[in-house]
N, C-alpha and C positions, 0 to 999 in steps of 0.2 A: 635427630641426634648427629652431630658432625662426625663424619668418618664412617658412617654406616650406610652410605648411599647404596653400596653394592652387596651389602649383606642382608641375609634373611633373619627376621627376628626368631628367637627361640619361642615356640608356642607352647605355653604352659596351661593345662587344664587343672584347675583347683576345684576339688568337690568338698565343699565345707559350708555348714550352716551357721557358723558363728561369725557374725559380721565383724566383730573385734578382731578375730584372728585374720580374716580376709584383709582388713584395713592395714594390720601389722605386716602382712606378707607383701602387700602392694608397696608399702614403704620400704621394706628390705630390699624388694627386687628393683624398685625405682632408683635406690642408691647403689645398686650392684654395678658390675663392671661388663655385665653381657646384656645386649639389646634383647628384650623379651616383650611378648605380649601375654598378659595373664588373663585367662577366660575363667570365669567363676559360675558354677552351678551349685545349688543349695541342697540337693539331695540325689540319691542313687539313680532314680528313674531318669531325671534330667541329665545326668552324666551319661547314661546309655543313649538317650536321645542325642545328646551332643556328639558322642563317639560314632553313632550310626547316621548322622546328619539327617535326623527326623525332625519335622517342625517342632519348635520355631528355630532349629539350628540347621537349616538346610544348607547354609554356606559356611559351616564351621570348619575351621582349618583341622588338619589331623595334628594332634598334640605330639610334641616330641617328648614330652614327660607328663606325668599325671601325679599331682599332690592329692591323696585320698585320705579323708578322715574316715575312722571306722563307724562312729556313731552318728548316723544320718536319718533323717525322716524318710518315709516311704519305701526306701530299699537301703539297707545298711552297707557300709563299706565292704565288708566280708563278701556279700553277694556280688557287689559290682566287680570286686577284684577277681572272684571266681569266673565271672562272665568275661571279663577282659582276657584273662589268661586261657580260657577255653575257646576263644575265638581266634581263628588262624589269621585274620587280618589285623587284630589289635594286639596280640600277645607280645609282640617285639617292643611295644611302647613300654618304656620303664615306669614302674609304679613305685612311688615313694609314699608309704604309709606314714601320715603325719597326724598323730592323734594323742589325746591325753591319757589313754589307757596305758598303764604300766604292767598289766596282768600278764603273766607268763603264757597263759593259754592263748590270749590274743597275739602275742609275738609269734609263738609257735605256729598258730593257725595261719597267719598271714604269710609265713615263710612256706608252709605247706601249700598254700594256694599261689605260691611263685611271686611273692611280692619281691621287689628288687632291693629294698631296704625298708627299715622299721625305725622311726624316730619319734620319740615321745616329746610332745609339746611341753616346754617349761612354763611355769606360771609366771615367772618374772619377765616383764616386757623386754628389757634389754637382752636377756638371754634368749628370748624368742627370736628377736631380730638377728642375734648372731647365729642361731640355728638355721634360720632360713638363708643367711648369707653363706654359711658353710655348704648347705645343700646346693646353692648356686655355684660356688666355687668348685666343688666336686663334680656336680653332674653337667655343668656347662663349660668348665674349663680344663678339667682333667679327663673326664670320660668322653669317649667317642660315641655319640648318640647314633641310632640307626638312622638311615635316610628316611625322609618324610614323604616318602611316595604315598599317594592316595590308595586306600584300601580297595 
């Protein structure tokens, strides 16, 4: 990308098992204003392996932000969130819960587990892309993210 020679890409870890949502998110970030690299894992155990740089993610970058679905195979997003926020080295990474659940108990539990924000995925495709771009605008251009030093 021209003009990005001296900039570091924003590293995004997306924990999502729905290929359609992954594809839409990639499209939204590709059209965005911030240079980023989207890494995708499909379940909670793979997310923890990525974050702890366990095989096959030995060379994984430390994410600047995590987009986390709640309803995942093998280990759900609530367990992943609890693990991240209980880990001294990981807890400063912002976690955006991006899920289809509108249940109040899921919202409350996510915030009790120290999620940084909770966003319900819209069903409409155009609205989904707008939501992802709004996340990008807020988290990558308004908010100052913590430095991405290695844990």
